[in-house]
PDB file of the backbone (N, CA, C, O) and the ligand in Angstrom, with CONECT records:
HET     ZN  A 101       1
ATOM      1  N   MET A   1     -28.253  31.041 147.240  1.00  0.00           N
ATOM      2  CA  MET A   1     -29.657  31.024 146.796  1.00  0.00           C
ATOM      3  C   MET A   1     -30.076  32.459 147.597  1.00  0.00           C
ATOM      4  O   MET A   1     -29.819  32.656 148.785  1.00  0.00           O
ATOM      5  N   SER A   2     -30.675  33.287 146.836  1.00  0.00           N
ATOM      6  CA  SER A   2     -31.344  34.557 147.501  1.00  0.00           C
ATOM      7  C   SER A   2     -32.634  34.282 147.975  1.00  0.00           C
ATOM      8  O   SER A   2     -33.317  33.383 147.484  1.00  0.00           O
ATOM      9  N   GLN A   3     -33.035  35.032 148.944  1.00  0.00           N
ATOM     10  CA  GLN A   3     -34.355  34.744 149.509  1.00  0.00           C
ATOM     11  C   GLN A   3     -35.225  36.288 149.271  1.00  0.00           C
ATOM     12  O   GLN A   3     -34.634  37.355 149.109  1.00  0.00           O
ATOM     13  N   ARG A   4     -36.461  36.165 149.286  1.00  0.00           N
ATOM     14  CA  ARG A   4     -37.373  37.174 149.445  1.00  0.00           C
ATOM     15  C   ARG A   4     -38.048  37.246 150.551  1.00  0.00           C
ATOM     16  O   ARG A   4     -38.379  36.154 151.013  1.00  0.00           O
ATOM     17  N   LYS A   5     -38.435  38.391 151.266  1.00  0.00           N
ATOM     18  CA  LYS A   5     -39.291  38.643 152.265  1.00  0.00           C
ATOM     19  C   LYS A   5     -40.695  38.825 151.748  1.00  0.00           C
ATOM     20  O   LYS A   5     -40.936  39.472 150.728  1.00  0.00           O
ATOM     21  N   CYS A   6     -41.728  38.159 152.576  1.00  0.00           N
ATOM     22  CA  CYS A   6     -43.068  38.204 152.147  1.00  0.00           C
ATOM     23  C   CYS A   6     -43.524  39.454 152.750  1.00  0.00           C
ATOM     24  O   CYS A   6     -43.340  39.749 153.930  1.00  0.00           O
ATOM     25  N   PRO A   7     -44.206  40.269 151.770  1.00  0.00           N
ATOM     26  CA  PRO A   7     -44.714  41.675 152.132  1.00  0.00           C
ATOM     27  C   PRO A   7     -45.715  41.559 153.076  1.00  0.00           C
ATOM     28  O   PRO A   7     -45.983  42.534 153.778  1.00  0.00           O
ATOM     29  N   SER A   8     -46.322  40.490 153.204  1.00  0.00           N
ATOM     30  CA  SER A   8     -47.592  40.392 154.253  1.00  0.00           C
ATOM     31  C   SER A   8     -47.121  39.941 155.656  1.00  0.00           C
ATOM     32  O   SER A   8     -47.438  40.617 156.634  1.00  0.00           O
ATOM     33  N   CYS A   9     -46.400  38.857 155.784  1.00  0.00           N
ATOM     34  CA  CYS A   9     -46.127  38.342 157.009  1.00  0.00           C
ATOM     35  C   CYS A   9     -44.739  38.523 157.431  1.00  0.00           C
ATOM     36  O   CYS A   9     -44.453  38.396 158.621  1.00  0.00           O
ATOM     37  N   GLY A  10     -43.798  38.827 156.499  1.00  0.00           N
ATOM     38  CA  GLY A  10     -42.424  39.032 156.808  1.00  0.00           C
ATOM     39  C   GLY A  10     -41.544  37.705 156.685  1.00  0.00           C
ATOM     40  O   GLY A  10     -40.326  37.801 156.837  1.00  0.00           O
ATOM     41  N   ALA A  11     -42.093  36.548 156.430  1.00  0.00           N
ATOM     42  CA  ALA A  11     -41.337  35.311 156.353  1.00  0.00           C
ATOM     43  C   ALA A  11     -40.542  35.308 155.298  1.00  0.00           C
ATOM     44  O   ALA A  11     -40.900  35.884 154.270  1.00  0.00           O
ATOM     45  N   TRP A  12     -39.238  34.606 155.389  1.00  0.00           N
ATOM     46  CA  TRP A  12     -38.330  34.644 154.136  1.00  0.00           C
ATOM     47  C   TRP A  12     -38.732  33.434 153.255  1.00  0.00           C
ATOM     48  O   TRP A  12     -39.102  32.349 153.704  1.00  0.00           O
ATOM     49  N   ASN A  13     -38.630  33.714 152.110  1.00  0.00           N
ATOM     50  CA  ASN A  13     -39.078  32.477 151.151  1.00  0.00           C
ATOM     51  C   ASN A  13     -37.959  32.286 150.084  1.00  0.00           C
ATOM     52  O   ASN A  13     -37.129  33.184 149.936  1.00  0.00           O
ATOM     53  N   ASP A  14     -37.908  31.188 149.359  1.00  0.00           N
ATOM     54  CA  ASP A  14     -37.025  31.096 148.296  1.00  0.00           C
ATOM     55  C   ASP A  14     -37.396  31.979 147.130  1.00  0.00           C
ATOM     56  O   ASP A  14     -38.556  32.141 146.751  1.00  0.00           O
ATOM     57  N   GLN A  15     -36.275  32.567 146.559  1.00  0.00           N
ATOM     58  CA  GLN A  15     -36.443  33.431 145.506  1.00  0.00           C
ATOM     59  C   GLN A  15     -37.477  32.788 144.332  1.00  0.00           C
ATOM     60  O   GLN A  15     -38.209  33.521 143.668  1.00  0.00           O
ATOM     61  N   LEU A  16     -37.442  31.433 144.178  1.00  0.00           N
ATOM     62  CA  LEU A  16     -37.994  30.924 143.152  1.00  0.00           C
ATOM     63  C   LEU A  16     -39.564  30.772 143.405  1.00  0.00           C
ATOM     64  O   LEU A  16     -40.362  30.564 142.491  1.00  0.00           O
ATOM     65  N   ASN A  17     -39.899  30.894 144.681  1.00  0.00           N
ATOM     66  CA  ASN A  17     -41.278  30.784 145.050  1.00  0.00           C
ATOM     67  C   ASN A  17     -42.133  32.009 144.692  1.00  0.00           C
ATOM     68  O   ASN A  17     -41.693  33.120 144.988  1.00  0.00           O
ATOM     69  N   SER A  18     -43.312  31.893 144.081  1.00  0.00           N
ATOM     70  CA  SER A  18     -44.044  33.049 143.700  1.00  0.00           C
ATOM     71  C   SER A  18     -45.048  33.368 144.844  1.00  0.00           C
ATOM     72  O   SER A  18     -45.611  34.463 144.837  1.00  0.00           O
ATOM     73  N   LYS A  19     -45.283  32.525 145.761  1.00  0.00           N
ATOM     74  CA  LYS A  19     -46.172  32.558 146.901  1.00  0.00           C
ATOM     75  C   LYS A  19     -45.515  32.369 148.211  1.00  0.00           C
ATOM     76  O   LYS A  19     -44.638  31.521 148.378  1.00  0.00           O
ATOM     77  N   CYS A  20     -45.931  33.142 149.121  1.00  0.00           N
ATOM     78  CA  CYS A  20     -45.267  32.794 150.381  1.00  0.00           C
ATOM     79  C   CYS A  20     -45.634  31.395 151.095  1.00  0.00           C
ATOM     80  O   CYS A  20     -46.811  31.036 151.107  1.00  0.00           O
ATOM     81  N   SER A  21     -44.695  30.656 151.652  1.00  0.00           N
ATOM     82  CA  SER A  21     -44.901  29.339 152.211  1.00  0.00           C
ATOM     83  C   SER A  21     -45.626  29.477 153.361  1.00  0.00           C
ATOM     84  O   SER A  21     -46.295  28.536 153.788  1.00  0.00           O
ATOM     85  N   SER A  22     -45.573  30.617 153.958  1.00  0.00           N
ATOM     86  CA  SER A  22     -46.096  30.836 155.569  1.00  0.00           C
ATOM     87  C   SER A  22     -47.698  31.202 155.273  1.00  0.00           C
ATOM     88  O   SER A  22     -48.610  30.482 155.680  1.00  0.00           O
ATOM     89  N   CYS A  23     -47.891  32.335 154.563  1.00  0.00           N
ATOM     90  CA  CYS A  23     -49.225  32.716 154.492  1.00  0.00           C
ATOM     91  C   CYS A  23     -49.898  32.577 153.140  1.00  0.00           C
ATOM     92  O   CYS A  23     -51.128  32.624 153.094  1.00  0.00           O
ATOM     93  N   GLY A  24     -49.220  32.419 152.092  1.00  0.00           N
ATOM     94  CA  GLY A  24     -49.853  32.121 150.737  1.00  0.00           C
ATOM     95  C   GLY A  24     -49.943  33.427 150.049  1.00  0.00           C
ATOM     96  O   GLY A  24     -50.521  33.455 148.962  1.00  0.00           O
ATOM     97  N   GLU A  25     -49.413  34.580 150.576  1.00  0.00           N
ATOM     98  CA  GLU A  25     -49.411  35.873 149.774  1.00  0.00           C
ATOM     99  C   GLU A  25     -48.384  35.918 148.830  1.00  0.00           C
ATOM    100  O   GLU A  25     -47.263  35.463 149.059  1.00  0.00           O
ATOM    101  N   LEU A  26     -48.805  36.596 147.476  1.00  0.00           N
ATOM    102  CA  LEU A  26     -47.834  36.648 146.332  1.00  0.00           C
ATOM    103  C   LEU A  26     -46.792  37.481 146.786  1.00  0.00           C
ATOM    104  O   LEU A  26     -46.946  38.587 147.303  1.00  0.00           O
ATOM    105  N   LEU A  27     -45.467  36.766 146.520  1.00  0.00           N
ATOM    106  CA  LEU A  27     -44.265  37.507 146.912  1.00  0.00           C
ATOM    107  C   LEU A  27     -43.866  38.888 145.937  1.00  0.00           C
ATOM    108  O   LEU A  27     -43.304  39.897 146.363  1.00  0.00           O
ATOM    109  N   ASP A  28     -44.217  38.700 144.817  1.00  0.00           N
ATOM    110  CA  ASP A  28     -44.152  39.700 143.801  1.00  0.00           C
ATOM    111  C   ASP A  28     -45.132  40.788 144.050  1.00  0.00           C
ATOM    112  O   ASP A  28     -46.296  40.681 143.663  1.00  0.00           O
ATOM    113  N   ARG A  29     -44.663  41.910 144.732  1.00  0.00           N
ATOM    114  CA  ARG A  29     -45.625  43.034 145.094  1.00  0.00           C
ATOM    115  C   ARG A  29     -46.284  43.626 143.889  1.00  0.00           C
ATOM    116  O   ARG A  29     -47.458  43.987 143.964  1.00  0.00           O
ATOM    117  N   LYS A  30     -45.550  43.756 142.703  1.00  0.00           N
ATOM    118  CA  LYS A  30     -46.221  44.321 141.564  1.00  0.00           C
ATOM    119  C   LYS A  30     -47.410  43.292 140.955  1.00  0.00           C
ATOM    120  O   LYS A  30     -48.455  43.770 140.513  1.00  0.00           O
ATOM    121  N   LYS A  31     -47.210  42.109 140.966  1.00  0.00           N
ATOM    122  CA  LYS A  31     -48.107  41.156 140.622  1.00  0.00           C
ATOM    123  C   LYS A  31     -49.241  41.158 141.595  1.00  0.00           C
ATOM    124  O   LYS A  31     -50.404  41.189 141.193  1.00  0.00           O
ATOM    125  N   ALA A  32     -48.934  41.127 142.866  1.00  0.00           N
ATOM    126  CA  ALA A  32     -50.037  41.099 143.826  1.00  0.00           C
ATOM    127  C   ALA A  32     -50.871  42.432 143.818  1.00  0.00           C
ATOM    128  O   ALA A  32     -52.015  42.450 144.272  1.00  0.00           O
ATOM    129  N   ARG A  33     -50.263  43.550 143.287  1.00  0.00           N
ATOM    130  CA  ARG A  33     -51.078  44.766 143.285  1.00  0.00           C
ATOM    131  C   ARG A  33     -51.909  44.680 142.196  1.00  0.00           C
ATOM    132  O   ARG A  33     -53.061  45.110 142.261  1.00  0.00           O
ATOM    133  N   LEU A  34     -51.402  44.108 141.068  1.00  0.00           N
ATOM    134  CA  LEU A  34     -52.162  44.048 139.654  1.00  0.00           C
ATOM    135  C   LEU A  34     -53.211  43.092 139.965  1.00  0.00           C
ATOM    136  O   LEU A  34     -54.311  43.348 139.477  1.00  0.00           O
ATOM    137  N   ILE A  35     -53.092  41.935 140.749  1.00  0.00           N
ATOM    138  CA  ILE A  35     -54.223  41.076 140.859  1.00  0.00           C
ATOM    139  C   ILE A  35     -55.247  41.661 141.827  1.00  0.00           C
ATOM    140  O   ILE A  35     -56.429  41.328 141.741  1.00  0.00           O
ATOM    141  N   ARG A  36     -54.841  42.479 142.697  1.00  0.00           N
ATOM    142  CA  ARG A  36     -55.736  43.005 143.637  1.00  0.00           C
ATOM    143  C   ARG A  36     -56.549  44.097 142.761  1.00  0.00           C
ATOM    144  O   ARG A  36     -57.769  44.148 142.918  1.00  0.00           O
ATOM    145  N   LEU A  37     -55.997  44.866 141.957  1.00  0.00           N
ATOM    146  CA  LEU A  37     -56.743  45.846 141.193  1.00  0.00           C
ATOM    147  C   LEU A  37     -57.657  45.085 140.244  1.00  0.00           C
ATOM    148  O   LEU A  37     -58.785  45.552 140.089  1.00  0.00           O
ATOM    149  N   LYS A  38     -57.371  44.129 139.676  1.00  0.00           N
ATOM    150  CA  LYS A  38     -58.046  43.289 138.583  1.00  0.00           C
ATOM    151  C   LYS A  38     -59.338  42.732 139.304  1.00  0.00           C
ATOM    152  O   LYS A  38     -60.414  42.626 138.716  1.00  0.00           O
ATOM    153  N   LYS A  39     -59.147  42.391 140.606  1.00  0.00           N
ATOM    154  CA  LYS A  39     -60.213  41.790 141.423  1.00  0.00           C
ATOM    155  C   LYS A  39     -61.271  43.060 141.598  1.00  0.00           C
ATOM    156  O   LYS A  39     -62.483  42.864 141.507  1.00  0.00           O
ATOM    157  N   GLU A  40     -60.789  44.204 141.821  1.00  0.00           N
ATOM    158  CA  GLU A  40     -61.602  45.310 142.292  1.00  0.00           C
ATOM    159  C   GLU A  40     -62.018  46.011 141.014  1.00  0.00           C
ATOM    160  O   GLU A  40     -62.658  47.061 141.066  1.00  0.00           O
ATOM    161  N   GLY A  41     -61.626  45.386 139.736  1.00  0.00           N
ATOM    162  CA  GLY A  41     -61.971  46.052 138.547  1.00  0.00           C
ATOM    163  C   GLY A  41     -61.366  47.329 138.233  1.00  0.00           C
ATOM    164  O   GLY A  41     -61.987  48.125 137.529  1.00  0.00           O
ATOM    165  N   LYS A  42     -60.337  47.576 138.637  1.00  0.00           N
ATOM    166  CA  LYS A  42     -59.597  48.784 138.638  1.00  0.00           C
ATOM    167  C   LYS A  42     -58.150  48.755 137.742  1.00  0.00           C
ATOM    168  O   LYS A  42     -57.344  49.683 137.664  1.00  0.00           O
ATOM    169  N   LEU A  43     -58.073  47.682 137.215  1.00  0.00           N
ATOM    170  CA  LEU A  43     -56.754  47.462 136.348  1.00  0.00           C
ATOM    171  C   LEU A  43     -56.629  48.559 135.331  1.00  0.00           C
ATOM    172  O   LEU A  43     -57.471  48.849 134.481  1.00  0.00           O
ATOM    173  N   PRO A  44     -55.452  49.134 135.533  1.00  0.00           N
ATOM    174  CA  PRO A  44     -55.149  50.270 134.640  1.00  0.00           C
ATOM    175  C   PRO A  44     -54.752  49.805 133.209  1.00  0.00           C
ATOM    176  O   PRO A  44     -54.294  48.673 133.051  1.00  0.00           O
ATOM    177  N   LEU A  45     -54.896  50.537 132.315  1.00  0.00           N
ATOM    178  CA  LEU A  45     -54.542  50.022 130.847  1.00  0.00           C
ATOM    179  C   LEU A  45     -53.107  49.893 130.764  1.00  0.00           C
ATOM    180  O   LEU A  45     -52.314  50.767 131.113  1.00  0.00           O
ATOM    181  N   LYS A  46     -52.798  48.720 130.267  1.00  0.00           N
ATOM    182  CA  LYS A  46     -51.499  48.329 130.029  1.00  0.00           C
ATOM    183  C   LYS A  46     -50.681  49.346 129.152  1.00  0.00           C
ATOM    184  O   LYS A  46     -49.608  49.829 129.513  1.00  0.00           O
ATOM    185  N   ILE A  47     -51.298  49.612 127.980  1.00  0.00           N
ATOM    186  CA  ILE A  47     -50.467  50.392 126.989  1.00  0.00           C
ATOM    187  C   ILE A  47     -50.608  51.995 127.461  1.00  0.00           C
ATOM    188  O   ILE A  47     -51.681  52.578 127.303  1.00  0.00           O
ATOM    189  N   GLU A  48     -49.671  52.535 127.939  1.00  0.00           N
ATOM    190  CA  GLU A  48     -49.779  53.892 128.154  1.00  0.00           C
ATOM    191  C   GLU A  48     -48.930  54.732 127.190  1.00  0.00           C
ATOM    192  O   GLU A  48     -47.769  54.445 126.899  1.00  0.00           O
ATOM    193  N   PRO A  49     -49.617  55.815 126.710  1.00  0.00           N
ATOM    194  CA  PRO A  49     -48.786  56.593 125.651  1.00  0.00           C
ATOM    195  C   PRO A  49     -47.674  57.196 126.180  1.00  0.00           C
ATOM    196  O   PRO A  49     -47.745  57.502 127.370  1.00  0.00           O
ATOM    197  N   SER A  50     -46.714  57.428 125.613  1.00  0.00           N
ATOM    198  CA  SER A  50     -45.394  58.081 126.123  1.00  0.00           C
ATOM    199  C   SER A  50     -45.631  59.547 126.335  1.00  0.00           C
ATOM    200  O   SER A  50     -45.895  60.348 125.439  1.00  0.00           O
ATOM    201  N   PRO A  51     -45.489  59.859 127.830  1.00  0.00           N
ATOM    202  CA  PRO A  51     -45.841  61.339 128.188  1.00  0.00           C
ATOM    203  C   PRO A  51     -45.219  62.312 127.280  1.00  0.00           C
ATOM    204  O   PRO A  51     -45.862  63.341 127.072  1.00  0.00           O
ATOM    205  N   LEU A  52     -44.150  62.177 126.738  1.00  0.00           N
ATOM    206  CA  LEU A  52     -43.257  63.060 126.010  1.00  0.00           C
ATOM    207  C   LEU A  52     -44.178  63.487 124.707  1.00  0.00           C
ATOM    208  O   LEU A  52     -44.091  64.640 124.286  1.00  0.00           O
ATOM    209  N   PHE A  53     -44.954  62.653 124.154  1.00  0.00           N
ATOM    210  CA  PHE A  53     -45.554  62.855 122.802  1.00  0.00           C
ATOM    211  C   PHE A  53     -47.108  62.788 123.122  1.00  0.00           C
ATOM    212  O   PHE A  53     -47.934  62.601 122.228  1.00  0.00           O
ATOM    213  N   ASP A  54     -47.441  62.948 124.421  1.00  0.00           N
ATOM    214  CA  ASP A  54     -48.916  63.212 124.821  1.00  0.00           C
ATOM    215  C   ASP A  54     -49.269  64.553 124.603  1.00  0.00           C
ATOM    216  O   ASP A  54     -48.690  65.450 125.217  1.00  0.00           O
ATOM    217  N   ILE A  55     -50.329  64.825 123.637  1.00  0.00           N
ATOM    218  CA  ILE A  55     -50.716  66.132 123.477  1.00  0.00           C
ATOM    219  C   ILE A  55     -51.849  66.416 124.516  1.00  0.00           C
ATOM    220  O   ILE A  55     -52.928  65.835 124.399  1.00  0.00           O
ATOM    221  N   LYS A  56     -51.616  67.323 125.554  1.00  0.00           N
ATOM    222  CA  LYS A  56     -52.576  67.608 126.548  1.00  0.00           C
ATOM    223  C   LYS A  56     -53.422  68.832 126.279  1.00  0.00           C
ATOM    224  O   LYS A  56     -52.904  69.833 125.784  1.00  0.00           O
ATOM    225  N   PRO A  57     -54.642  68.791 126.573  1.00  0.00           N
ATOM    226  CA  PRO A  57     -55.515  69.894 126.207  1.00  0.00           C
ATOM    227  C   PRO A  57     -54.994  71.253 126.965  1.00  0.00           C
ATOM    228  O   PRO A  57     -55.437  72.305 126.504  1.00  0.00           O
ATOM    229  N   HIS A  58     -54.184  71.330 127.973  1.00  0.00           N
ATOM    230  CA  HIS A  58     -53.713  72.511 128.387  1.00  0.00           C
ATOM    231  C   HIS A  58     -52.504  73.041 127.695  1.00  0.00           C
ATOM    232  O   HIS A  58     -52.068  74.140 128.038  1.00  0.00           O
ATOM    233  N   TYR A  59     -51.939  72.372 126.775  1.00  0.00           N
ATOM    234  CA  TYR A  59     -50.754  72.889 126.058  1.00  0.00           C
ATOM    235  C   TYR A  59     -51.119  74.038 125.257  1.00  0.00           C
ATOM    236  O   TYR A  59     -52.268  74.188 124.841  1.00  0.00           O
ATOM    237  N   ALA A  60     -50.140  74.888 125.017  1.00  0.00           N
ATOM    238  CA  ALA A  60     -50.363  75.953 124.201  1.00  0.00           C
ATOM    239  C   ALA A  60     -50.401  75.592 122.908  1.00  0.00           C
ATOM    240  O   ALA A  60     -49.877  74.547 122.524  1.00  0.00           O
ATOM    241  N   TRP A  61     -50.991  76.379 122.151  1.00  0.00           N
ATOM    242  CA  TRP A  61     -51.088  76.199 120.465  1.00  0.00           C
ATOM    243  C   TRP A  61     -49.724  75.662 119.807  1.00  0.00           C
ATOM    244  O   TRP A  61     -49.633  74.641 119.126  1.00  0.00           O
ATOM    245  N   TRP A  62     -48.787  76.450 120.104  1.00  0.00           N
ATOM    246  CA  TRP A  62     -47.477  76.110 119.601  1.00  0.00           C
ATOM    247  C   TRP A  62     -46.756  74.742 120.211  1.00  0.00           C
ATOM    248  O   TRP A  62     -45.918  74.061 119.619  1.00  0.00           O
ATOM    249  N   GLN A  63     -47.179  74.557 121.266  1.00  0.00           N
ATOM    250  CA  GLN A  63     -46.827  73.208 121.786  1.00  0.00           C
ATOM    251  C   GLN A  63     -47.440  72.055 121.097  1.00  0.00           C
ATOM    252  O   GLN A  63     -46.816  71.033 120.813  1.00  0.00           O
ATOM    253  N   LYS A  64     -48.669  72.257 120.844  1.00  0.00           N
ATOM    254  CA  LYS A  64     -49.459  71.155 120.074  1.00  0.00           C
ATOM    255  C   LYS A  64     -48.961  70.969 118.576  1.00  0.00           C
ATOM    256  O   LYS A  64     -48.893  69.876 118.013  1.00  0.00           O
ATOM    257  N   LEU A  65     -48.643  72.124 118.043  1.00  0.00           N
ATOM    258  CA  LEU A  65     -48.219  72.286 116.832  1.00  0.00           C
ATOM    259  C   LEU A  65     -46.876  71.581 116.673  1.00  0.00           C
ATOM    260  O   LEU A  65     -46.723  70.940 115.633  1.00  0.00           O
ATOM    261  N   ILE A  66     -45.928  71.608 117.520  1.00  0.00           N
ATOM    262  CA  ILE A  66     -44.535  71.055 117.566  1.00  0.00           C
ATOM    263  C   ILE A  66     -44.796  69.518 117.595  1.00  0.00           C
ATOM    264  O   ILE A  66     -44.222  68.678 116.902  1.00  0.00           O
ATOM    265  N   LEU A  67     -45.860  69.286 118.614  1.00  0.00           N
ATOM    266  CA  LEU A  67     -46.042  67.838 119.004  1.00  0.00           C
ATOM    267  C   LEU A  67     -46.510  67.139 117.587  1.00  0.00           C
ATOM    268  O   LEU A  67     -46.067  66.050 117.221  1.00  0.00           O
ATOM    269  N   TYR A  68     -47.456  67.906 116.850  1.00  0.00           N
ATOM    270  CA  TYR A  68     -48.055  67.306 115.712  1.00  0.00           C
ATOM    271  C   TYR A  68     -46.993  66.989 114.609  1.00  0.00           C
ATOM    272  O   TYR A  68     -47.104  66.023 113.853  1.00  0.00           O
ATOM    273  N   ILE A  69     -45.940  67.890 114.575  1.00  0.00           N
ATOM    274  CA  ILE A  69     -45.022  67.725 113.697  1.00  0.00           C
ATOM    275  C   ILE A  69     -43.849  66.715 114.069  1.00  0.00           C
ATOM    276  O   ILE A  69     -43.274  65.980 113.266  1.00  0.00           O
ATOM    277  N   VAL A  70     -43.609  66.809 115.379  1.00  0.00           N
ATOM    278  CA  VAL A  70     -42.514  65.720 115.737  1.00  0.00           C
ATOM    279  C   VAL A  70     -42.760  64.400 115.891  1.00  0.00           C
ATOM    280  O   VAL A  70     -41.901  63.519 115.843  1.00  0.00           O
ATOM    281  N   ARG A  71     -44.259  64.202 116.128  1.00  0.00           N
ATOM    282  CA  ARG A  71     -44.662  62.822 116.412  1.00  0.00           C
ATOM    283  C   ARG A  71     -44.495  61.773 115.312  1.00  0.00           C
ATOM    284  O   ARG A  71     -44.071  60.639 115.534  1.00  0.00           O
ATOM    285  N   PRO A  72     -44.896  62.279 113.982  1.00  0.00           N
ATOM    286  CA  PRO A  72     -44.681  61.337 112.983  1.00  0.00           C
ATOM    287  C   PRO A  72     -43.302  61.168 112.547  1.00  0.00           C
ATOM    288  O   PRO A  72     -43.009  60.158 111.907  1.00  0.00           O
ATOM    289  N   ILE A  73     -42.357  62.115 112.845  1.00  0.00           N
ATOM    290  CA  ILE A  73     -40.959  62.091 112.592  1.00  0.00           C
ATOM    291  C   ILE A  73     -40.361  61.017 113.661  1.00  0.00           C
ATOM    292  O   ILE A  73     -39.483  60.214 113.349  1.00  0.00           O
ATOM    293  N   TYR A  74     -40.860  61.087 114.776  1.00  0.00           N
ATOM    294  CA  TYR A  74     -40.323  60.220 115.846  1.00  0.00           C
ATOM    295  C   TYR A  74     -40.752  58.693 115.493  1.00  0.00           C
ATOM    296  O   TYR A  74     -40.028  57.707 115.629  1.00  0.00           O
ATOM    297  N   TRP A  75     -42.032  58.710 115.029  1.00  0.00           N
ATOM    298  CA  TRP A  75     -42.509  57.109 114.776  1.00  0.00           C
ATOM    299  C   TRP A  75     -41.604  56.712 113.523  1.00  0.00           C
ATOM    300  O   TRP A  75     -41.104  55.588 113.480  1.00  0.00           O
ATOM    301  N   THR A  76     -41.418  57.548 112.608  1.00  0.00           N
ATOM    302  CA  THR A  76     -40.717  57.175 111.342  1.00  0.00           C
ATOM    303  C   THR A  76     -39.182  56.732 111.823  1.00  0.00           C
ATOM    304  O   THR A  76     -38.637  55.692 111.454  1.00  0.00           O
ATOM    305  N   PHE A  77     -38.675  57.576 112.588  1.00  0.00           N
ATOM    306  CA  PHE A  77     -37.216  57.505 112.879  1.00  0.00           C
ATOM    307  C   PHE A  77     -37.260  55.981 113.910  1.00  0.00           C
ATOM    308  O   PHE A  77     -36.328  55.177 113.890  1.00  0.00           O
ATOM    309  N   PHE A  78     -38.334  55.819 114.650  1.00  0.00           N
ATOM    310  CA  PHE A  78     -38.165  54.732 115.469  1.00  0.00           C
ATOM    311  C   PHE A  78     -38.350  53.401 114.557  1.00  0.00           C
ATOM    312  O   PHE A  78     -37.663  52.406 114.789  1.00  0.00           O
ATOM    313  N   GLY A  79     -39.183  53.424 113.648  1.00  0.00           N
ATOM    314  CA  GLY A  79     -39.435  52.316 112.630  1.00  0.00           C
ATOM    315  C   GLY A  79     -38.117  52.064 111.918  1.00  0.00           C
ATOM    316  O   GLY A  79     -37.758  50.905 111.707  1.00  0.00           O
ATOM    317  N   ILE A  80     -37.398  53.081 111.547  1.00  0.00           N
ATOM    318  CA  ILE A  80     -36.063  52.914 110.690  1.00  0.00           C
ATOM    319  C   ILE A  80     -35.119  52.292 111.766  1.00  0.00           C
ATOM    320  O   ILE A  80     -34.503  51.281 111.429  1.00  0.00           O
ATOM    321  N   VAL A  81     -34.959  52.733 112.886  1.00  0.00           N
ATOM    322  CA  VAL A  81     -34.177  52.292 113.920  1.00  0.00           C
ATOM    323  C   VAL A  81     -34.345  50.617 114.085  1.00  0.00           C
ATOM    324  O   VAL A  81     -33.448  49.781 113.983  1.00  0.00           O
ATOM    325  N   SER A  82     -35.601  50.421 114.336  1.00  0.00           N
ATOM    326  CA  SER A  82     -35.813  48.941 114.518  1.00  0.00           C
ATOM    327  C   SER A  82     -35.608  48.082 113.204  1.00  0.00           C
ATOM    328  O   SER A  82     -35.329  46.884 113.264  1.00  0.00           O
ATOM    329  N   ALA A  83     -35.753  48.726 112.090  1.00  0.00           N
ATOM    330  CA  ALA A  83     -35.377  47.794 110.885  1.00  0.00           C
ATOM    331  C   ALA A  83     -33.976  47.639 110.742  1.00  0.00           C
ATOM    332  O   ALA A  83     -33.509  46.601 110.274  1.00  0.00           O
ATOM    333  N   ILE A  84     -33.185  48.698 111.152  1.00  0.00           N
ATOM    334  CA  ILE A  84     -31.577  48.619 111.281  1.00  0.00           C
ATOM    335  C   ILE A  84     -31.252  47.564 112.108  1.00  0.00           C
ATOM    336  O   ILE A  84     -30.465  46.682 111.765  1.00  0.00           O
ATOM    337  N   LEU A  85     -31.867  47.603 113.288  1.00  0.00           N
ATOM    338  CA  LEU A  85     -31.676  46.643 114.396  1.00  0.00           C
ATOM    339  C   LEU A  85     -31.929  45.135 114.123  1.00  0.00           C
ATOM    340  O   LEU A  85     -31.290  44.206 114.619  1.00  0.00           O
ATOM    341  N   TYR A  86     -33.092  45.034 113.146  1.00  0.00           N
ATOM    342  CA  TYR A  86     -33.411  43.752 112.744  1.00  0.00           C
ATOM    343  C   TYR A  86     -32.338  43.247 111.799  1.00  0.00           C
ATOM    344  O   TYR A  86     -31.866  42.111 111.849  1.00  0.00           O
ATOM    345  N   LEU A  87     -31.984  44.214 110.912  1.00  0.00           N
ATOM    346  CA  LEU A  87     -30.924  43.768 109.848  1.00  0.00           C
ATOM    347  C   LEU A  87     -29.684  43.382 110.416  1.00  0.00           C
ATOM    348  O   LEU A  87     -29.050  42.445 109.932  1.00  0.00           O
ATOM    349  N   ILE A  88     -29.293  44.001 111.370  1.00  0.00           N
ATOM    350  CA  ILE A  88     -27.977  43.876 112.197  1.00  0.00           C
ATOM    351  C   ILE A  88     -28.077  42.333 112.715  1.00  0.00           C
ATOM    352  O   ILE A  88     -27.229  41.478 112.460  1.00  0.00           O
ATOM    353  N   ALA A  89     -29.219  42.127 113.460  1.00  0.00           N
ATOM    354  CA  ALA A  89     -29.544  40.878 113.995  1.00  0.00           C
ATOM    355  C   ALA A  89     -29.519  39.660 112.925  1.00  0.00           C
ATOM    356  O   ALA A  89     -29.111  38.516 113.124  1.00  0.00           O
ATOM    357  N   TRP A  90     -30.002  40.147 111.873  1.00  0.00           N
ATOM    358  CA  TRP A  90     -30.266  39.132 110.803  1.00  0.00           C
ATOM    359  C   TRP A  90     -28.808  38.860 110.250  1.00  0.00           C
ATOM    360  O   TRP A  90     -28.467  37.698 110.031  1.00  0.00           O
ATOM    361  N   LEU A  91     -28.025  39.816 110.042  1.00  0.00           N
ATOM    362  CA  LEU A  91     -26.701  39.806 109.435  1.00  0.00           C
ATOM    363  C   LEU A  91     -25.671  39.103 110.512  1.00  0.00           C
ATOM    364  O   LEU A  91     -24.819  38.351 110.038  1.00  0.00           O
ATOM    365  N   ALA A  92     -25.698  39.263 111.627  1.00  0.00           N
ATOM    366  CA  ALA A  92     -24.949  38.723 112.672  1.00  0.00           C
ATOM    367  C   ALA A  92     -25.232  37.154 112.879  1.00  0.00           C
ATOM    368  O   ALA A  92     -24.333  36.454 113.344  1.00  0.00           O
ATOM    369  N   ALA A  93     -26.425  36.619 112.552  1.00  0.00           N
ATOM    370  CA  ALA A  93     -26.610  35.156 112.616  1.00  0.00           C
ATOM    371  C   ALA A  93     -26.081  34.461 111.489  1.00  0.00           C
ATOM    372  O   ALA A  93     -26.172  33.235 111.422  1.00  0.00           O
TER     373      ALA A  93
HETATM  374 ZN    ZN A 101     -46.392  35.517 154.081  1.00  0.00          ZN2+
END
């Protein structure tokens, strides 16, 4: 059985525990950070746009043009791929 070290007090806890048995701190750092951010009202938005297709204001006009053309193609392609994957999963069942 693997063990996890408490980020707060350093005590070793069972991997299955979500909280430290010694101090009660959440063992999942990411979760603990998210909860802390939530408490402070600074929780970042969960859905982040793909940086690759994010049109930034400092982009040159041709970069914006390319992104405007590529983005719908990308989403269409993504839709087709997921449809094919769905079909494969459906056929395999
Ligand atoms: Zn602890």
